[in-house]
C-alpha positions as CSV (number, residue, x, y, z in Angstrom):
1,M,-42.0,16.1,16.5
2,F,-40.0,14.7,19.6
3,D,-42.7,15.8,22.1
4,K,-44.8,12.8,20.9
5,I,-42.1,10.2,21.2
6,P,-43.4,8.8,24.6
7,L,-46.3,7.5,23.2
8,A,-45.0,6.0,19.9
9,W,-42.6,4.4,22.3
10,L,-45.0,3.1,25.0
11,Q,-47.1,1.3,22.1
12,L,-43.8,-0.3,20.7
13,T,-42.8,-1.3,24.3
14,R,-46.1,-2.4,25.1
15,E,-45.4,-5.9,23.4
16,K,-41.7,-6.6,24.1
17,I,-41.7,-9.9,22.2
18,R,-43.0,-8.1,18.9
19,L,-40.4,-5.4,19.4
20,V,-37.7,-7.9,19.9
21,V,-38.7,-9.6,16.8
22,A,-39.0,-6.2,15.0
23,V,-35.7,-5.2,16.0
24,A,-34.2,-8.4,14.9
25,G,-35.5,-8.4,11.8
26,I,-34.6,-4.9,10.9
27,T,-31.1,-5.8,12.1
28,F,-30.8,-8.7,9.5
29,A,-32.0,-6.6,6.5
30,D,-29.3,-4.1,7.6
31,T,-26.6,-6.6,7.8
32,L,-27.7,-7.9,4.4
33,M,-27.4,-4.3,3.0
34,F,-24.4,-3.9,4.8
35,M,-22.7,-7.1,3.6
36,Q,-23.6,-6.5,-0.1
37,L,-22.6,-3.0,-0.3
38,G,-19.3,-4.0,1.6
39,F,-18.7,-6.9,-1.0
40,Q,-19.5,-4.4,-3.9
41,D,-16.9,-1.7,-2.5
42,A,-14.3,-4.6,-2.0
43,L,-14.8,-5.6,-5.8
44,F,-14.3,-2.1,-7.0
45,D,-11.1,-1.4,-4.5
46,S,-9.5,-4.8,-5.0
47,S,-10.1,-4.3,-8.9
48,T,-8.4,-1.0,-8.9
49,R,-5.7,-0.9,-6.6
50,M,-3.1,-1.6,-9.3
51,H,-4.6,1.4,-11.2
52,Q,-4.6,3.6,-8.1
53,N,-0.8,2.3,-7.6
54,L,0.2,3.5,-11.1
55,N,3.1,5.8,-11.2
56,G,2.0,7.8,-14.5
57,D,-0.1,10.5,-15.7
58,L,-1.8,9.0,-18.7
59,V,-2.5,5.4,-19.8
60,L,-2.7,4.0,-23.3
61,I,-4.6,0.8,-23.8
62,S,-6.3,-0.8,-26.8
63,P,-10.1,0.1,-27.4
64,K,-10.7,-3.8,-27.3
65,S,-9.5,-4.3,-23.9
66,E,-12.3,-4.7,-21.3
67,A,-10.7,-4.9,-18.1
68,L,-7.3,-5.7,-16.4
69,I,-8.1,-9.4,-16.6
70,A,-9.2,-8.8,-20.3
71,M,-6.7,-6.5,-21.8
72,Q,-5.8,-6.8,-25.4
73,T,-2.3,-6.2,-26.8
74,F,-1.7,-3.4,-29.1
75,S,1.8,-2.2,-30.7
76,W,4.4,-0.4,-28.8
77,R,4.9,2.0,-31.7
78,R,1.7,3.8,-30.6
79,L,3.2,4.4,-27.1
80,Y,6.4,5.9,-28.4
81,Q,4.4,7.9,-31.1
82,T,3.3,9.9,-28.1
83,L,6.7,11.0,-27.0
84,A,6.4,13.5,-30.1
85,V,3.5,15.3,-28.4
86,P,4.7,18.5,-26.4
87,G,4.6,18.0,-22.6
88,V,5.4,14.2,-22.8
89,E,8.5,13.4,-20.8
90,S,8.7,9.7,-21.1
91,V,6.7,6.3,-21.7
92,N,7.0,2.8,-19.9
93,P,5.5,-0.1,-21.6
94,L,3.4,-2.5,-19.3
95,Y,3.0,-6.1,-19.6
96,M,0.0,-8.0,-17.9
97,G,-0.9,-11.8,-18.1
98,L,-2.5,-14.6,-15.9
99,I,-0.5,-18.0,-15.6
100,G,0.1,-21.0,-13.2
101,W,2.0,-20.5,-10.3
102,K,3.0,-23.5,-8.7
103,N,3.1,-23.4,-4.8
104,P,6.8,-24.3,-3.8
105,E,5.3,-26.5,-0.9
106,T,2.1,-28.4,-2.5
107,K,3.3,-28.1,-5.9
108,R,-0.1,-27.3,-6.9
109,D,-0.9,-24.9,-9.5
110,R,-2.9,-21.6,-9.3
111,Q,-3.4,-18.8,-11.4
112,I,-1.5,-15.7,-10.6
113,L,-1.3,-12.2,-12.1
114,V,2.3,-11.5,-13.8
115,V,3.1,-7.7,-14.4
116,G,6.1,-6.9,-16.4
117,F,7.6,-3.4,-16.9
118,D,11.1,-1.9,-18.2
119,P,12.7,-1.1,-14.9
120,K,14.4,1.9,-16.2
121,Q,11.5,3.6,-14.5
122,S,9.3,2.3,-11.9
123,V,5.5,2.2,-13.3
124,F,3.9,2.2,-9.6
125,T,4.3,4.2,-6.6
126,M,4.7,1.5,-4.1
127,P,8.3,2.2,-2.2
128,E,9.0,-1.5,-2.0
129,V,8.5,-2.1,-5.8
130,E,11.1,0.8,-6.2
131,A,13.3,-0.6,-4.0
132,S,13.4,-4.0,-5.6
133,I,14.1,-2.6,-9.1
134,P,17.7,-3.8,-8.9
135,K,16.4,-7.0,-8.1
136,I,13.9,-7.8,-10.7
137,K,16.7,-6.7,-13.5
138,L,18.4,-10.0,-12.5
139,P,17.3,-13.0,-14.9
140,D,14.0,-14.9,-13.7
141,V,13.6,-12.9,-10.6
142,V,10.4,-11.7,-9.5
143,I,8.7,-9.9,-6.3
144,F,5.7,-11.4,-4.4
145,D,2.6,-10.0,-3.2
146,R,2.4,-10.5,0.7
147,S,-1.0,-9.8,0.6
148,A,-1.8,-12.6,-1.7
149,R,-4.1,-15.6,-0.7
150,P,-2.4,-18.5,1.3
151,E,-2.9,-21.0,-1.3
152,F,0.3,-19.8,-3.1
153,G,2.2,-20.8,-0.3
154,P,4.4,-19.6,2.6
155,V,6.3,-17.0,0.4
156,A,6.1,-14.1,2.3
157,P,7.5,-15.6,5.9
158,Q,10.5,-17.2,4.0
159,I,11.4,-14.0,2.1
160,E,11.0,-11.9,5.5
161,A,13.3,-14.6,6.9
162,G,16.2,-13.6,4.5
163,K,15.5,-16.7,2.2
164,T,15.2,-16.8,-1.6
165,V,12.1,-19.1,-2.7
166,T,12.5,-21.0,-5.9
167,T,9.6,-22.2,-8.0
168,E,7.9,-22.2,-11.1
169,V,5.7,-19.6,-13.2
170,G,4.0,-20.9,-16.3
171,G,6.6,-23.9,-16.4
172,R,9.7,-21.6,-15.9
173,R,11.9,-21.7,-12.8
174,V,11.7,-18.2,-11.0
175,Y,13.4,-16.9,-7.9
176,V,11.4,-14.8,-5.3
177,K,13.5,-12.1,-4.0
178,G,11.4,-9.3,-2.5
179,L,7.5,-8.7,-1.6
180,F,5.1,-5.7,-2.2
181,S,1.6,-5.4,-1.0
182,L,-1.0,-5.1,-3.0
183,G,-4.0,-7.8,-2.3
184,A,-6.3,-10.5,-4.2
185,S,-9.1,-9.1,-6.3
186,F,-12.0,-10.9,-7.8
187,A,-10.1,-11.2,-10.8
188,A,-6.8,-12.7,-9.4
189,D,-5.8,-14.1,-6.1
190,G,-2.3,-12.7,-6.3
191,N,0.3,-11.0,-8.1
192,I,4.0,-10.8,-8.9
193,I,5.9,-8.1,-10.6
194,T,9.0,-8.4,-12.7
195,S,11.0,-6.6,-15.5
196,D,9.5,-6.8,-19.2
197,L,12.5,-9.2,-20.1
198,N,11.7,-11.7,-17.6
199,F,8.0,-11.2,-18.3
200,L,8.5,-12.4,-22.1
201,R,10.7,-15.3,-20.8
202,I,7.7,-16.6,-18.8
203,F,5.3,-15.7,-21.6
204,N,7.8,-17.1,-24.1
205,R,5.1,-16.8,-26.9
206,R,4.7,-13.2,-26.4
207,K,6.6,-10.7,-28.7
208,K,8.3,-7.7,-26.8
209,G,6.1,-5.1,-29.5
210,E,2.7,-6.4,-27.9
211,I,2.3,-4.5,-24.7
212,D,-1.1,-4.4,-22.5
213,A,-0.9,-0.9,-21.7
214,G,1.4,2.0,-21.8
215,I,2.4,4.6,-19.3
216,I,3.0,8.0,-19.8
217,Y,4.6,10.6,-17.8
218,L,4.2,14.2,-18.6
219,K,6.8,17.0,-18.0
220,P,6.7,19.4,-14.9
221,G,3.8,22.1,-15.3
222,A,2.3,20.1,-18.8
223,D,-1.3,20.8,-19.1
224,R,-2.6,16.8,-18.8
225,E,-5.9,17.8,-20.4
226,K,-4.2,19.5,-23.6
227,V,-1.6,16.9,-23.8
228,L,-4.5,14.4,-23.8
229,A,-6.6,16.0,-26.3
230,D,-2.9,16.4,-28.6
231,I,-2.4,12.4,-28.3
232,K,-6.1,11.6,-29.2
233,A,-5.5,13.8,-32.2
234,L,-2.3,12.2,-33.4
235,L,-2.9,8.6,-32.9
236,P,-5.7,6.6,-34.9
237,D,-8.5,5.0,-33.3
238,D,-6.9,1.6,-32.5
239,V,-5.6,2.8,-29.4
240,K,-7.2,4.7,-26.5
241,V,-5.6,7.2,-24.2
242,L,-7.2,7.6,-20.5
243,T,-6.1,9.7,-17.4
244,R,-5.1,7.5,-14.3
245,E,-8.8,8.3,-13.0
246,G,-10.3,7.4,-16.4
247,F,-8.3,4.0,-16.0
248,I,-10.0,3.5,-12.6
249,E,-13.4,4.1,-13.8
250,F,-12.7,2.1,-17.0
251,E,-12.2,-0.8,-14.7
252,K,-15.2,-0.2,-12.5
253,T,-17.6,0.0,-15.5
254,Y,-16.6,-3.3,-16.6
255,W,-17.3,-5.0,-13.2
256,R,-20.4,-2.8,-12.6
257,E,-22.1,-3.3,-16.0
258,S,-20.5,-6.0,-17.8
259,T,-20.3,-9.0,-15.2
260,A,-23.0,-10.6,-13.2
261,I,-21.1,-9.9,-9.7
262,G,-22.1,-6.3,-9.9
263,F,-25.6,-7.0,-10.4
264,I,-25.7,-9.7,-7.9
265,F,-24.8,-7.3,-5.1
266,G,-26.9,-4.5,-6.0
267,L,-30.0,-6.9,-6.1
268,G,-28.7,-8.0,-2.6
269,V,-28.9,-4.6,-1.3
270,A,-32.5,-4.3,-2.9
271,M,-33.5,-7.2,-1.3
272,G,-32.6,-6.5,2.1
273,F,-34.3,-3.0,1.7
274,I,-37.7,-4.9,0.4
275,V,-37.0,-7.5,3.3
276,G,-36.9,-4.9,5.8
277,I,-40.0,-2.9,4.5
278,V,-42.1,-5.7,4.8
279,I,-40.9,-6.9,8.4
280,V,-41.3,-3.4,9.7
281,Y,-44.7,-2.9,8.0
282,Q,-46.1,-6.1,9.5
283,I,-44.9,-4.7,12.9
284,I,-46.5,-1.3,12.4
285,Y,-49.7,-2.4,11.1
286,T,-50.2,-5.3,13.8
287,D,-49.4,-2.3,16.3
288,V,-52.0,0.0,14.7
289,A,-54.6,-2.6,14.2
290,D,-54.1,-3.5,18.2
291,H,-54.9,0.1,19.2
292,L,-57.5,0.8,16.7
293,S,-60.0,1.4,19.4
294,E,-57.9,3.7,21.3
295,Y,-57.3,5.8,18.0
296,A,-60.9,6.1,17.4
297,T,-61.3,7.3,21.3
298,L,-58.7,9.9,20.3
299,K,-60.4,11.4,17.2
300,A,-63.6,11.3,18.9
301,M,-61.9,13.6,21.3
302,G,-61.0,15.8,18.4
303,Y,-57.6,14.7,17.5
304,K,-56.7,14.9,13.9
305,N,-55.4,12.3,11.4
306,A,-52.2,14.3,11.3
307,Y,-51.5,13.4,14.8
308,F,-51.9,9.7,14.3
309,Y,-49.9,9.8,11.2
310,L,-47.0,11.7,13.2
311,V,-47.3,8.8,16.0
312,V,-47.0,5.9,13.4
313,F,-44.0,7.6,11.8
314,Q,-42.4,8.1,15.0
315,E,-42.5,4.5,15.5
316,A,-41.0,4.1,12.4
317,F,-38.2,5.9,13.1
318,L,-37.7,4.5,16.6
319,L,-37.8,0.9,14.9
320,A,-35.0,2.0,12.2
321,I,-32.6,3.5,14.7
322,L,-33.2,0.5,17.4
323,G,-32.6,-1.8,14.2
324,Y,-29.5,-0.4,13.0
325,L,-27.5,0.0,16.2
326,P,-26.8,-3.6,16.8
327,G,-26.4,-4.0,13.2
328,V,-23.3,-2.1,13.2
329,P,-21.0,-4.0,15.5
330,I,-22.3,-7.5,14.2
331,V,-21.4,-6.3,10.4
332,M,-17.8,-5.2,11.7
333,V,-17.3,-8.8,13.2
334,L,-18.5,-9.9,9.8
335,Y,-16.3,-7.8,7.7
336,N,-13.4,-8.8,9.9
337,L,-14.2,-12.7,9.3
338,T,-14.7,-12.2,5.3
339,K,-11.2,-10.1,5.0
340,N,-9.6,-12.8,7.0
341,A,-11.0,-15.5,5.1
342,T,-10.8,-13.8,1.5
343,M,-7.9,-11.4,1.6
344,L,-10.8,-8.8,0.2
345,P,-10.4,-5.5,1.4
346,V,-13.8,-5.5,3.2
347,A,-14.1,-2.8,6.1
348,M,-16.6,-0.7,7.3
349,T,-16.5,3.2,6.4
350,A,-18.2,6.1,7.3
351,S,-20.0,6.7,4.1
352,R,-21.2,3.1,4.0
353,A,-22.5,3.5,7.4
354,L,-24.1,6.7,6.6
355,T,-25.8,5.2,3.3
356,V,-27.3,2.2,5.6
357,L,-28.7,4.5,8.1
358,I,-30.4,6.5,5.4
359,L,-31.7,3.4,3.7
360,T,-33.0,2.3,6.9
361,I,-35.1,5.3,7.9
362,V,-36.4,5.3,4.4
363,M,-37.4,1.6,4.7
364,C,-38.9,2.1,8.1
365,F,-41.0,5.4,6.7
366,I,-42.2,3.5,3.4
367,S,-43.7,0.8,5.5
368,G,-45.3,3.6,7.9
369,S,-46.9,5.2,5.0
370,I,-48.3,2.0,4.1
371,A,-49.5,1.1,7.4
372,V,-51.2,4.2,8.3
373,R,-54.0,3.3,5.8
374,K,-55.2,1.3,8.8
375,L,-55.8,4.3,10.6
376,Q,-58.9,4.9,8.4
377,E,-60.8,2.4,9.9
378,A,-60.7,4.0,13.1
379,D,-64.2,5.0,13.3
380,P,-65.7,6.7,16.5
381,A,-69.1,5.6,15.3
382,D,-67.8,2.0,15.9
383,I,-67.1,2.5,19.2
384,F,-70.1,4.6,20.5
């Protein structure tokens, strides 16, 4: 294949302006696909970071729950019933809710996600949360997400300076005495963590027995799948038990299938792919049309159609590589700008880079497949 590349390269570089336009068009299409895939991955990553940091083996939720921002409460009696299942060591109720946070400087309210749990055992693997358990046991004390959006106020710098930040959450005065790192998501711009009792003081209409999720810890060596099956057999259908991985997939499914955001990002990738096909097709078609007489001469000399098809696909491959290479550094700059502006985890990954490269090559080959039909018009009889 590669011994024919010089001819394809000479044809592409004969019209340098056309080549620059083609490369720019492919780079634009790649950038669009990169950005949409980056946003989609950021959606899934940010929405499941709390799930990924849960310190437990199984999770109990209501079957009516749709996502972290749309949890339905259920009785904690179901959670404590699981203690009767062999292999279950302990449980911990989890409370979650969105409520207004007052910026301590501007006094403006902004929705923040509050998470509460019984501090007898941390439900998170984050070391900073574990270290702050003695603090959140105190009345009206919370710890703040240092990766939250800046609209919540300069909380992190003050805490890092050794100060205590006082503000209001849901109209109740709270004291911020610690930090952790989780980050903003499409559902919540920031998070605070506290004890179950402090959570119920903030959400004063919530009953203690109404929980959003239950964390189940298994004994060392317990068969997780067997315990999962035993819990399902024990409890009625008014609760659902999931593995931690299943809880993560539960969240992803909501954003992928039940919201417009997941569809929009997928559509954006498809649009970038289609735009690239159109641009490359126009370039290759025009190039073939310009060299139609040369192709007819080569046909008269005995060259087969397979040779010309190979040249066209080599052009498509070269265009794919030339358009892809400048797209990578451009997108990395855009990712960095997006991350700084939104606090979302948008970053280049090897798998995404490979995915877009494959899509670019496929995109250009599809364009080449359409454009080769023009070669049928290369008739030696028209030349001689």
